C-alpha positions as CSV (number, residue, x, y, z in Angstrom):
1,K,-112.3,11.1,-33.6
2,Q,-114.4,14.1,-34.8
3,I,-116.6,12.0,-37.7
4,I,-117.4,9.3,-34.8
5,S,-118.2,12.5,-32.5
6,L,-119.5,14.5,-35.0
7,H,-120.6,12.2,-37.9
8,N,-122.1,9.7,-36.4
9,G,-118.8,7.9,-37.7
10,R,-120.5,8.0,-41.3
11,I,-117.7,9.9,-43.5
12,P,-119.7,13.4,-44.5
13,S,-120.7,14.3,-48.0
14,T,-120.8,18.1,-48.7
15,M,-117.5,20.0,-49.2
16,E,-119.0,22.0,-46.2
17,E,-118.9,19.2,-43.9
18,L,-115.7,17.4,-45.0
19,T,-113.3,21.1,-45.0
20,N,-115.0,21.6,-41.5
21,L,-112.5,18.6,-40.7
22,S,-109.6,18.6,-39.2
23,G,-106.7,19.1,-41.4
24,V,-109.2,18.4,-44.2
25,G,-108.5,21.0,-47.3
26,I,-110.8,21.5,-50.3
27,K,-108.7,18.6,-52.1
28,T,-108.9,16.5,-49.5
29,A,-112.7,17.3,-49.9
30,N,-112.7,17.3,-53.6
31,L,-111.0,13.6,-53.8
32,I,-114.0,11.8,-51.2
33,L,-116.2,13.3,-52.2
34,G,-114.7,12.3,-56.1
35,D,-113.8,9.1,-55.1
36,V,-115.8,8.1,-52.1
37,F,-119.2,9.2,-53.0
38,N,-119.5,9.3,-57.0
39,L,-119.5,12.8,-57.8
40,P,-118.9,13.5,-61.0
41,S,-118.3,17.7,-59.7
42,S,-115.5,17.2,-58.3
43,I,-112.5,18.4,-59.3
44,V,-108.7,17.4,-57.1
45,V,-106.6,20.1,-58.3
46,D,-103.0,19.4,-57.5
47,T,-99.4,20.2,-59.2
48,H,-100.1,17.8,-62.0
49,C,-103.1,20.1,-62.7
50,I,-101.7,22.5,-62.4
51,R,-99.3,21.6,-64.7
52,L,-100.8,21.0,-67.4
53,T,-104.0,22.8,-67.5
54,N,-101.4,25.7,-68.3
55,R,-99.5,23.7,-70.1
56,F,-102.4,23.1,-72.9
57,G,-104.3,26.5,-72.0
58,L,-106.8,25.4,-70.3
59,V,-106.3,28.3,-67.7
60,K,-103.5,30.7,-67.1
61,D,-103.5,30.6,-63.3
62,K,-101.5,29.2,-60.7
63,E,-103.6,28.8,-57.2
64,P,-106.2,25.7,-56.8
65,V,-108.9,27.2,-55.8
66,K,-109.1,29.2,-59.1
67,I,-108.3,26.8,-61.6
68,E,-111.3,24.4,-60.0
69,K,-113.8,27.1,-60.6
70,E,-112.4,28.0,-63.8
71,L,-112.4,23.8,-64.9
72,R,-116.0,24.1,-64.0
73,I,-116.9,26.4,-65.7
74,A,-115.4,25.1,-69.1
75,K,-116.8,22.1,-68.6
């Protein structure tokens, strides 16, 4: 309903617009930005990403937002 009323039925294409929708967090917004809008800067951090990036030594954290920021810097 929010997409229809606030965005004329079009899926928003920015992180801010997506996360302002009820029930949409950073993980979902990144998924939409990457898969729907083909934005390569979108990093989806889930439990598997957290586990593997820590195991590979890419990050030393458990918080998705911090891991996402560290992975963006590591590019």
